[in-house]
DONUZA-276091 format. One record per atom (N, C-alpha, C): residue in three letters; x, y, z. Coordinates in steps of 0.02 Angstrom, whole numbers, padded with zeros to 5 digits, always signed. Example, Ala and Ser with C-alpha at 12.3 -4.5 7.8 and 13.67 -1.06 7.14 Angstrom:
<pts>
ALA+00660-00284+00390 ALA+00615-00225+00390 ALA+00660-00165+00390 SER+00642-00112+00354 SER+00684-00053+00357 SER+00645+00002+00394 
</pts>
This chain:
<pts>
UNK-02220-02584-01922 UNK-02197-02529-01962 UNK-02143-02491-01924 UNK-02093-02468-01962 UNK-02035-02432-01932 UNK-02053-02358-01928 UNK-02055-02331-01866 UNK-02081-02263-01856 UNK-02031-02217-01821 UNK-02038-02153-01835 UNK-02001-02102-01799 UNK-02042-02037-01798 UNK-02025-01992-01753 UNK-02060-01927-01747 UNK-02010-01874-01771 UNK-02033-01829-01814 UNK-01986-01781-01845 UNK-02019-01715-01861 UNK-01975-01666-01872 UNK-01995-01601-01901 UNK-01965-01600-01971 UNK-02007-01595-02021 UNK-01984-01590-02091 UNK-01956-01521-02105 UNK-01904-01517-02145 UNK-01879-01453-02169 UNK-01925-01428-02224 UNK-01935-01362-02226 UNK-01979-01334-02278 UNK-01942-01329-02345 UNK-01978-01311-02396 UNK-01950-01312-02464 UNK-01892-01263-02472 UNK-01896-01205-02440 UNK-01843-01155-02445 UNK-01778-01182-02415 UNK-01781-01214-02358 UNK-01722-01244-02327 UNK-01694-01299-02373 UNK-01737-01340-02400 UNK-01715-01393-02445 UNK-01678-01363-02506 UNK-01706-01309-02531 UNK-01675-01274-02587 UNK-01606-01248-02567 UNK-01602-01218-02508 UNK-01538-01189-02485 UNK-01486-01243-02471 UNK-01508-01303-02453 UNK-01461-01358-02439 UNK-01440-01396-02502 UNK-01477-01386-02556 UNK-01463-01424-02618 UNK-01391-01418-02643 UNK-01361-01357-02645 UNK-01291-01352-02668 UNK-01243-01393-02625 UNK-01255-01396-02560 UNK-01212-01437-02516 UNK-01221-01510-02532 UNK-01283-01531-02541 UNK-01297-01602-02557 UNK-01263-01621-02622 UNK-01266-01576-02672 UNK-01235-01590-02737 UNK-01159-01596-02728 UNK-01129-01550-02692 UNK-01056-01554-02682 UNK-01036-01616-02645 UNK-01072-01632-02592 UNK-01055-01692-02552 UNK-01066-01756-02592 UNK-01117-01755-02635 UNK-01132-01816-02674 UNK-01077-01834-02723 UNK-01032-01786-02737 UNK-00975-01800-02782 UNK-00921-01840-02747 UNK-00923-01842-02681 UNK-00872-01878-02643 UNK-00889-01953-02642 UNK-00840-01994-02658 UNK-00850-02066-02654 UNK-00843-02086-02580 UNK-00889-02128-02557 UNK-00884-02151-02489 UNK-00937-02122-02442 UNK-00982-02082-02470 UNK-01038-02060-02428 UNK-01102-02058-02468 UNK-01158-02059-02432 UNK-01224-02057-02464 UNK-01261-01997-02435 UNK-01280-01951-02479 UNK-01317-01892-02456 UNK-01390-01911-02445 UNK-01423-01873-02402 UNK-01494-01882-02388 UNK-01532-01851-02447 UNK-01583-01885-02469 UNK-01625-01857-02523 UNK-01657-01792-02499 UNK-01660-01744-02543 UNK-01689-01678-02527 UNK-01756-01682-02491 UNK-01800-01725-02517 UNK-01867-01730-02488 UNK-01868-01764-02419 UNK-01811-01794-02400 UNK-01807-01829-02336 UNK-01775-01787-02281 UNK-01756-01725-02295 UNK-01722-01684-02245 UNK-01769-01667-02187 UNK-01747-01683-02127 UNK-01788-01674-02067 UNK-01744-01675-02005 UNK-01775-01657-01949 UNK-01744-01666-01883 UNK-01783-01721-01848 UNK-01749-01774-01829 UNK-01781-01829-01792 UNK-01788-01808-01719 UNK-01850-01807-01695 UNK-01862-01791-01625 UNK-01856-01854-01582 UNK-01879-01911-01611 UNK-01872-01975-01576 UNK-01883-02032-01625 UNK-01841-02083-01619 UNK-01847-02144-01660 UNK-01883-02196-01619 UNK-01936-02225-01647 UNK-01974-02276-01611 UNK-01955-02347-01631 UNK-01931-02356-01692 UNK-01914-02423-01716 UNK-01976-02459-01741 UNK-01974-02525-01740 UNK-02030-02566-01764 UNK-02088-02562-01715 UNK-02146-02542-01740 UNK-02206-02533-01699 UNK-02263-02571-01731 UNK-02299-02613-01692 UNK-02357-02647-01720 UNK-02412-02596-01737 UNK-02447-02609-01792 UNK-02500-02562-01813 UNK-02552-02553-01760 UNK-02562-02604-01717 UNK-02612-02600-01664 UNK-02597-02544-01614 UNK-02534-02520-01611 UNK-02516-02467-01563 UNK-02522-02397-01594 UNK-02537-02393-01658 UNK-02540-02328-01692 UNK-02589-02279-01660 UNK-02648-02303-01643 UNK-02700-02258-01615 UNK-02677-02229-01549 UNK-02647-02270-01505 UNK-02621-02245-01441 UNK-02567-02192-01452 UNK-02523-02205-01501 UNK-02469-02157-01516 UNK-02499-02092-01541 UNK-02549-02097-01586 UNK-02581-02037-01613 UNK-02613-01996-01557 UNK-02650-02028-01514 UNK-02684-01993-01459 UNK-02632-01960-01413 UNK-02580-01996-01397 UNK-02528-01970-01352 UNK-02492-01910-01383 UNK-02472-01915-01446 UNK-02436-01860-01478 UNK-02481-01800-01490 UNK-02546-01812-01499 UNK-02592-01755-01510 UNK-02598-01712-01448 UNK-02576-01737-01390 UNK-02578-01699-01328 UNK-02515-01656-01317 UNK-02465-01665-01359 UNK-02404-01624-01354 UNK-02419-01555-01383 UNK-02414-01504-01341 UNK-02429-01436-01363 UNK-02365-01395-01366 UNK-02361-01352-01417 UNK-02305-01306-01423 UNK-02326-01247-01464 UNK-02294-01191-01452 UNK-02305-01132-01493 UNK-02260-01137-01554 UNK-02285-01123-01614 UNK-02239-01123-01672 UNK-02180-01078-01659 UNK-02122-01098-01685 UNK-02061-01060-01672 UNK-02015-01061-01733 UNK-01970-01011-01733 UNK-01924-01004-01790 UNK-01859-01040-01774 UNK-01831-01072-01825 UNK-01764-01100-01820 UNK-01722-01073-01878 UNK-01657-01067-01865 UNK-01610-01052-01919 UNK-01561-01110-01923 UNK-01541-01126-01984 UNK-01494-01180-01995 UNK-01427-01151-02015 UNK-01375-01173-01980 UNK-01310-01143-01991 UNK-01255-01194-01978 UNK-01207-01195-02024 UNK-01146-01235-02016 UNK-01156-01309-02027 UNK-01100-01342-02041 UNK-01100-01415-02050 UNK-01053-01445-01998 UNK-01074-01500-01969 UNK-01033-01535-01921 UNK-01036-01610-01934 UNK-01011-01648-01885 UNK-01007-01720-01894 UNK-01017-01757-01829 UNK-01041-01819-01834 UNK-01045-01865-01778 UNK-01003-01926-01798 UNK-00964-01956-01756 UNK-00942-01927-01693 UNK-00893-01870-01705 UNK-00879-01833-01653 UNK-00833-01775-01659 UNK-00761-01796-01666 UNK-00744-01856-01644 UNK-00675-01881-01649 UNK-00675-01944-01691 UNK-00618-01958-01720 UNK-00613-02018-01762 UNK-00646-02007-01829 UNK-00662-02062-01861 UNK-00694-02058-01927 UNK-00768-02040-01920 UNK-00790-01988-01958 UNK-00861-01969-01954 UNK-00906-02022-01985 UNK-00965-02030-01957 UNK-01015-02075-01986 UNK-01075-02036-02013 UNK-01086-01976-01984 UNK-01143-01935-02005 UNK-01120-01863-02013 UNK-01144-01830-02066 UNK-01133-01758-02075 UNK-01200-01724-02065 UNK-01199-01668-02029 UNK-01261-01634-02013 UNK-01255-01558-02020 UNK-01313-01527-02026 UNK-01320-01455-02024 UNK-01350-01438-01956 UNK-01321-01388-01923 UNK-01343-01371-01856 UNK-01404-01326-01854 UNK-01440-01331-01800 UNK-01495-01285-01787 UNK-01467-01233-01738 UNK-01468-01170-01759 UNK-01438-01116-01720 UNK-01494-01083-01679 UNK-01524-01030-01706 UNK-01581-01000-01671 UNK-01637-01051-01667 UNK-01671-01054-01610 UNK-01727-01100-01601 UNK-01705-01169-01575 UNK-01640-01177-01564 UNK-01615-01242-01541 UNK-01647-01262-01475 UNK-01652-01215-01427 UNK-01682-01230-01362 UNK-01755-01253-01369 UNK-01791-01220-01415 UNK-01862-01239-01424 UNK-01868-01307-01458 UNK-01822-01323-01503 UNK-01822-01388-01535 UNK-01806-01443-01483 UNK-01759-01428-01439 UNK-01742-01476-01385 UNK-01802-01486-01340 UNK-01838-01432-01324 UNK-01897-01436-01281 UNK-01951-01479-01315 UNK-01962-01468-01380 UNK-02012-01507-01417 UNK-01993-01581-01416 UNK-01929-01596-01428 UNK-01907-01666-01427 UNK-01917-01696-01358 UNK-01904-01658-01307 UNK-01913-01682-01238 UNK-01987-01695-01224 UNK-02030-01650-01246 UNK-02102-01660-01236 UNK-02128-01722-01272 UNK-02103-01732-01333 UNK-02121-01792-01371 UNK-02098-01855-01334 UNK-02036-01853-01311 UNK-02008-01910-01274 UNK-02049-01924-01210 UNK-02063-01872-01171 UNK-02101-01883-01108 UNK-02170-01911-01122 UNK-02202-01889-01176 UNK-02268-01916-01194 UNK-02263-01990-01213 UNK-02214-02006-01256 UNK-02208-02075-01280 UNK-02181-02122-01227 UNK-02145-02095-01179 UNK-02119-02136-01124 UNK-02176-02168-01086 UNK-02233-02132-01081 UNK-02292-02159-01047 UNK-02318-02223-01081 UNK-02302-02230-01145 UNK-02323-02290-01183 UNK-02267-02343-01183 UNK-02212-02327-01148 UNK-02158-02377-01144 UNK-02101-02368-01193 UNK-02102-02312-01230 UNK-02048-02300-01279 UNK-01990-02264-01246 UNK-01930-02285-01263 UNK-01869-02254-01238 UNK-01829-02226-01296 UNK-01788-02177-01281 UNK-01743-02149-01333 UNK-01688-02200-01347 UNK-01668-02203-01411 UNK-01611-02246-01429 UNK-01545-02209-01418 UNK-01549-02141-01416 UNK-01490-02100-01401 UNK-01514-02031-01380 UNK-01469-01991-01351 UNK-01490-01925-01329 UNK-01504-01880-01390 UNK-01548-01833-01381 UNK-01568-01789-01436 UNK-01516-01735-01449 UNK-01499-01726-01512 UNK-01456-01671-01535 UNK-01496-01635-01590 UNK-01503-01569-01584 UNK-01541-01531-01634 UNK-01500-01522-01697 UNK-01517-01560-01749 UNK-01479-01559-01812 UNK-01521-01587-01869 UNK-01497-01578-01929 UNK-01526-01608-01989 UNK-01471-01649-02022 UNK-01480-01714-02025 UNK-01430-01757-02058 UNK-01431-01743-02133 UNK-01371-01731-02162 UNK-01366-01719-02234 UNK-01330-01774-02271 UNK-01291-01816-02234 UNK-01255-01871-02268 UNK-01233-01922-02216 UNK-01226-01984-02240 UNK-01198-02038-02200 UNK-01133-02059-02233 UNK-01081-02065-02193 UNK-01015-02080-02219 UNK-01005-02156-02215 UNK-00988-02186-02273 UNK-00979-02258-02277 UNK-00905-02278-02271 UNK-00862-02238-02301 UNK-00790-02253-02302 UNK-00751-02190-02284 UNK-00688-02199-02266 UNK-00645-02142-02250 UNK-00637-02098-02312 UNK-00643-02033-02303 UNK-00637-01985-02359 UNK-00586-01933-02337 UNK-00525-01937-02364 UNK-00472-01891-02343 UNK-00490-01817-02351 UNK-00524-01799-02405 UNK-00539-01729-02419 UNK-00602-01703-02384 UNK-00633-01744-02343 UNK-00696-01725-02310 UNK-00687-01664-02265 UNK-00633-01661-02228 UNK-00624-01605-02182 UNK-00625-01537-02218 UNK-00600-01535-02280 UNK-00602-01473-02319 UNK-00674-01451-02330 UNK-00718-01498-02346 UNK-00789-01482-02356 UNK-00820-01456-02291 UNK-00803-01490-02236 UNK-00830-01468-02172 UNK-00807-01398-02155 UNK-00742-01384-02168 UNK-00715-01317-02155 UNK-00749-01264-02200 UNK-00760-01281-02264 UNK-00791-01234-02311 UNK-00861-01213-02288 UNK-00898-01259-02257 UNK-00968-01245-02240 UNK-00980-01235-02165 UNK-00926-01232-02125 UNK-00936-01231-02052 UNK-00975-01170-02028 UNK-00972-01114-02065 UNK-01009-01054-02045 UNK-01065-01036-02094 UNK-01080-01080-02141 UNK-01131-01066-02192 UNK-01200-01058-02160 UNK-01238-01010-02185 UNK-01306-00999-02161 UNK-01354-01028-02213 UNK-01398-01073-02191 UNK-01443-01107-02238 UNK-01515-01082-02233 UNK-01525-01028-02196 UNK-01592-00998-02194 UNK-01630-01014-02131 UNK-01693-00992-02132 UNK-01737-01000-02075 UNK-01804-01027-02096 UNK-01839-01055-02049 UNK-01907-01079-02061 UNK-01945-01079-01995 UNK-02011-01083-02000 UNK-02052-01088-01940 UNK-02072-01161-01931 UNK-02063-01186-01871 UNK-02085-01253-01853 UNK-02158-01246-01830 UNK-02203-01270-01872 UNK-02275-01263-01858 UNK-02306-01330-01840 UNK-02269-01385-01856 UNK-02296-01451-01841 UNK-02239-01501-01834 UNK-02256-01560-01810 UNK-02211-01616-01811 UNK-02250-01676-01836 UNK-02215-01728-01856 UNK-02248-01784-01890 UNK-02226-01851-01863 UNK-02274-01897-01861 UNK-02257-01967-01851 UNK-02246-01994-01921 UNK-02187-02021-01933 UNK-02169-02042-02001 UNK-02152-02116-02002 UNK-02168-02147-02058 UNK-02148-02216-02070 UNK-02087-02216-02114 UNK-02039-02257-02098 UNK-01978-02265-02139 UNK-01983-02333-02173 UNK-01986-02330-02239 UNK-01989-02391-02279 UNK-01921-02400-02311 UNK-01885-02452-02290 UNK-01817-02463-02314 UNK-01818-02497-02382 UNK-01784-02467-02431 UNK-01778-02494-02498 UNK-01705-02496-02517 UNK-01685-02537-02565 UNK-01615-02539-02585 UNK-01587-02471-02607 UNK-01630-02429-02636 UNK-01609-02363-02660 UNK-01604-02312-02603 UNK-01628-02330-02543 UNK-01628-02285-02486 UNK-01697-02283-02455 UNK-01704-02252-02396 UNK-01768-02251-02362 UNK-01819-02205-02396 UNK-01882-02225-02391 UNK-01937-02183-02413 UNK-01977-02166-02350 UNK-01990-02101-02339 UNK-02026-02080-02279 UNK-02097-02060-02297 UNK-02143-02083-02257 UNK-02214-02070-02269 UNK-02245-02042-02205 UNK-02282-01987-02211 UNK-02316-01959-02152 UNK-02372-02006-02132 UNK-02375-02023-02068 UNK-02429-02063-02041 UNK-02480-02016-02009 UNK-02455-01969-01967 UNK-02497-01917-01937 UNK-02457-01852-01933 UNK-02492-01796-01937 UNK-02461-01730-01930 UNK-02494-01696-01870 UNK-02451-01668-01826 UNK-02476-01636-01765 UNK-02454-01562-01767 UNK-02503-01517-01765 UNK-02488-01445-01769 UNK-02477-01415-01700 UNK-02439-01360-01700 UNK-02430-01321-01639 UNK-02492-01279-01627 UNK-02495-01245-01571 UNK-02551-01200-01558 UNK-02553-01148-01613 UNK-02612-01137-01640 UNK-02621-01090-01696 UNK-02580-01109-01756 UNK-02558-01172-01761 UNK-02512-01191-01815 UNK-02542-01233-01867 
</pts>
């Protein structure tokens, strides 16, 4: 099963991001992320045999954190130069705590032999760019300072990604709460 560890965006954030998703979806050459799939990936594990699930669950259940607030602000792109492949919304307030949580998840899973596929950046992917879009920079400029609200990070999830022709479907495998969360 294809697995990753993530923090899901709450319904209010999804609602606040909907107008951006609608506007971006009008552009030919990119695919927006489905509203229900909006999240921050803490670590991608890739294909994992079901036999390893229990070890992963036990290991992740030992990651402790205090629930914390994040604010989402602005739109950016990866890579920063050349043609963008990913459009994202940034995590402003709470970024350091999100980075710490991702690091704790990584250090826990490293004990089981898992490595990061890339360095962690605190963001929420909102679209993947398939082809060059000349007017894309205008959209990025329009939303570069937009505030998309705040939420409390009370848990993180081990999620399964089921790839379908229409796009990925994400399913919670386990949910891990913060202290008092």
